[in-house]
N, C-alpha and C positions, 0 to 999 in steps of 0.2 A: 504493500500500500504506500509506504513512504517513498520507495523508489519511483513508483508511478506518479506520485504527487510531485516529486522532483523533476521528472520528465516534463510534466505539464507546466511547471514553473519555468523551466528552460525554454519551452516552446513559446510561452507567453512573452518572456523577455526577448527572445529572438524576433518575435512578431513586432514588438514595440520598437526594436532597433530598426527593423525594415521600414516601419511607418515613419520613424524619425528621419532615417536616411532619405526616404522619398520626399519628405517635406523639405529637407535641406537642399536637395538637388533641384526641386521645383522652385524654391526661393532663389537659388543661385541663377537659374536660367532666367527667371523674371527680372531679377535685379541687374544682371550683367549683360543680358542679350536684348530683352524686350523693352525695358524702361528707357535706355539711352536712345531708342529709336522713336518712341511714341510720345515722350513728354519733352517740353521745351527746356532750353539750357538752364533757365533760372530754377525751374522745379527740380531738375536733375541735381543741381548744386545743393538744393535744399535737402533732397533725399540723401545725398552724400554726407551731409552733416549729421543727419539722423543715424546713418549707418556707423559713422565714427563714434557717436555716442553709444550705440549698441555694443561696440567693442569694450568700452569701459564698464558697461553694465554686465558683460560676461565676467570681467575681473571681479566685480562686486559679488556676483552670484557665486563665484568660486570660493570666496572667503566667508560670505554670509550664509548662502544656501547650503554649502557642504561642510563648512568648518564652524559655523555659528559665530563668526566675528563680524559684528555690525559696525562698519567704518563710516563715520560721518565726515571724513577728511580727505576723500579721494580727489578733491579738487586740487590738492597740492601736487600730486603726481601727474595729473592731467595737465596742469599749467606748466610744470617743468618740461614735459615733452613738447608742448607748444612753443615755449620760449626757446628751446634748443634749435628747432627748425627755423623759427623766425629770425634768430640771430644769424644763422647761415645765409638766409635769403637777403638779409640787410647788408651782408658783406659782399654781395655780388656787384661790386662797384670797381671802377678803375683802381689799379694798384697805387698805393700812397694816400688814398683818400679814406675818410671815415664816414659813417652814417651821419646824415644831416642833423639829427636831433642833438648830437654831441655839441655842436657849435652853440646851441641855445644855453648851455651850462658852462661854456668856456673850456670844454675838454678838447685838447689839441692832439692827444695821442691815444690810440686805441687801447683800452684797458686789457691787461694780460688775460683776463678770463675769456675775452672774445677771441683770442688768437687761434685756439684749436678749431673754431667753427668755420674757418676758411675751407676746411676739408669736408667734402660731403660724406665720405665713409665714416669719418670721426663723428660727424653730426648724427648720423644714423645710430651709431653705437651709443652716443651720449644720450639721445632721447629715449633709449631703452634702459641703459645701465644706470644713469643718474637717478631716475625715478625709482628704479628697483632697489638701489643701494639706500636711498633715503627712506623708502618704505621699510626695508630690512632693519635699518638702524632704529627707526621709531618702534617697530615691532619688537626688537630685541630689548629695548629699554623698558617696554611695557610688559612683555610676556615673561621676562626673567623674574619679575616680581609677582607673577601669577595674577596679574590684573586682568579681569575679563568682564563680560556682561556690559551693563550700562556704564560702568566706570571706564571701560575701554572706549566706548562710543564717545564719552565726554572728553577723554584725553585726545582722541583723534580730531575732535572738533576744536579743542583748544590749540592743537598744533596747526590746524588750518588757519585760525585767527592770527597766530604768530607769523606764519608765512605771508598771509595777506597784508598785514601791516608792514612787514619788512619789504616786500616788493613795492608797496605803495610809496615808500620813502626813498627808493633808489632811482632818483631822477637822473643822476650823472652816470648811472651804469646801464639801466634798461628803460629809461624814459618814464619811470614812475607810473603814475595813474594813466598817462596817455598810452602807454604800451608800445608795442612794435607792430608796424603795418607790414603786410606781406602781399597785398594785392597790387602794389606798384613796383614790386621787385621782380627779378627774373630768376628762373631756375632752368639750368641747361640752355641758357640763351633765349628762353621763351617767357613772356610776361605771365606771371602766376595767375592773373585774373582773366587771361584769354580763354575762349571757349575750348580750344584744344588742350590747354594745360588742365583746365577744370575737369574735362572729360577723362584725362589721364589720372587725376587725383581720385575721381569717382571709381574708376575701374580698380585702382590700387586699393581703395577702401573696401570694395567688395571682396577682393582676393584676400586681403589681410583679415577681414571679418571671418571668412571661411577657415583660414589657417588658425586664428586664435580660438575659434570654436572647436576645431579638431584637437588643439592642444589641451583645452580645458576638458574635453570629453576623454582624452587619453589619460589625463591626470586623475580624473574622478572615476575611471572604470576599473582600475586594477587594485592592487594592494594598498597603494598610496591613497587612493580615493576612499577605500574602506576605513583606513586609519583616520582620515580627515573627518568622516562622518561619525566615527567612534569618539573623537575629540569633541565634536559638536554635541553628541548625545550624553556622554558621561566621561568627562575628562579625568575625573578622579580614578575611575576604573582603568583607564588607559595607563595612568601612572603606576597603578598596582600591578598591571600586566607586564611591566618592565620597560615601557617606552617613555621617552621624555618628550612631552607634547611641545615644549618650548621651541625646539629646533624645527619641528614640522610647521608650527604656526608662523615662525619667522620666515621660513622658506616660502610658504604659500602667500604670505602677505607681501613679500618682495616680488613674487611673480605677478601678483595682482597689481602692484604699483607699476611694474614695467609695462603691463598691458595698458594701464591708464595713460602712461607716457606716449605709447604708440597712438592711442585714440586722440590725445591732445594735439599731437603733431598734425594728424589728418584733419582734425576739426579746424585748426588754425589756418591752414592753407585754403580751406574751402569757405572760411568766414572772412578772411582778409585782414584780421587783426588779432592780437593777443594782448590782454592787459590783466591787471590783478583782479578785476571784477569776476573773472572766471573762478576765483578762489573764495567767493562769497559762500556763506553757510547754506543759503537757500539752494544753490545749485548742487552742492554735494548731497543734500537731503533729497533733492529731486532724483538724483541717480539711484538712490535706494528705492524710491517710489516706483521707478520703471521696473525694477526687478520684482517688487511686490505685486504689481499689477499683472505681470506676465506669469509669475509663479516661481518662487525661489526654489533652488535645488533642482532645476530642470534644464538650465542653459538656454534651450530654445525659447523658454518663457522670457528670459532677459532680452532677447532680440525682439520678440513680438511685443512685449510690454513697452520697450523704448519706442518702437515705430508707432504703435497705436497712440501712446500718450503724446508724442511730439506732433504727429499728424493731427490729432484732435486739438492740440493747443494752437497749431497754425491755422486750421480751418475756423475754429471758434473765434480766435483773435481777429481774423479778417472779417467775419460776418457779424460778430458781436464784440467790438473792441472795448466797450465800456463794462460789460458784465461777464466776459469770458472766464474770469478768474472764479466766478461762482460755479460755472460748469465744471471747472477743474476740481474745485473742492468737493462738489457732489460726486464726481467720478471716484475720487480717493475714498470718500466715505462709503460708497457702494462696495468698493473692493474690500475694505476692512470689515464691513458688517456682513456682506452677502457672499463674497468670494475671498475668504481668508487665505486660501491656497493659490490664489491667482487664477488666471484664465486657463492655463494649461492644467493646473491641479483640478479645477472644476470639470474640465473635459474628461480627464482620466477617471475621476470618481463618479461623475454623473452623466456627462454628455455622451461619452462613448457607450456605456451600457444602455442608455436610452435610445441611442441611434441603432444599436444592434436589436433592441426589442422592437423598434419600429419596422425593421426589415425582417422581423420574425426569425431571427437566428436563435438556435438553442443556446441557452445560457449554461455554461458548466458550473457545477457546484463549487463554491469557493473552498469549503472545508475538505470535501472528499471528491475531487474531480474525477477520480477513477470509477466512481459508481455509475456515472453517466454512460460509460462504455462497457460496463459489466453485463455480459449476456444473460446471466441469471436474473439480475435486477430488471433488465429490459423485458424478459419473458414474464416475470411476475407482474410488471406494469401492464403488459398487453392482456394478461388473464383478468386482471381487475377491470380493465377497460371493457373487455368482452362481457363480463357479468352485468355491467351496468347497461 
């Protein structure tokens, strides 16, 4: 009986993987092939921003949905990735010159911290490694003291405020509150705001979204993923089992920070500017809401939640500019009260069984699925039906 139940469970998991793979392939075809042809350049650029935000949502789902670490400070790592790429673009000027904003503050020589960003390969490494290292350091300082739960969330939010105020005050280094523009700069000799460059950024975003999703799925599918979920469910028991959760939490938090840095870079080149406002508390909280709407601990829910919320915000703000925030609040309240497991969670628990019942498919018993296929049980059922 137990072996048959295990077989049924494996079949169900295999079927879920097939469904998830089919959804991912369909989304990739729609995003990479169909949308660039059917929608105008402005809307395509808008969708590209949403997809870059979906990347950071995947990173948050990795630490929140699978590890139980609710970070309210991911705007730090998002901004670090954006600033890294923006600094490289601002250095695409004739040799011997410096970005124009430096002259406003009397700076005549390029600061040393800008020097490595002349190189594009170094910039790519920096926008991944720097956010990852910063996240790892913050995680180490917090996790080594066994701080978790709401205290961890408060500390990440406090770190966000520290970085926000620091970047605001760096006029002579990164133009302070004004930030760095990227739409008037060139990349590989092409204006970053040109349609061809933006289409290239969009395709790159779609590809990286798929790669980050595969990375997160790989991390959460094997032994490492099971250990992350064990830390989420009962960290004390994990310690008694001989594991040290601190190292695993630091590692996964660093990976999530690196993912946020990639997302920030892609968002910056498709927005045209990066400034400290991206590190405001409200934006980091909104990242968490995207994951909650889609369904945490599902990965695909992080993508769907981000796209749905951002598309709803855009359409409502265009149609109802004065009251669209009320619609946003109503959406979040609905998710918390009616869909606590998000859209994907609701579909798995209710929507999918309901759909199968509508098309009159036999429902296997949850506790003893092997009884459904037992010939003796089937014969007894037929005999009882004949007597009636």
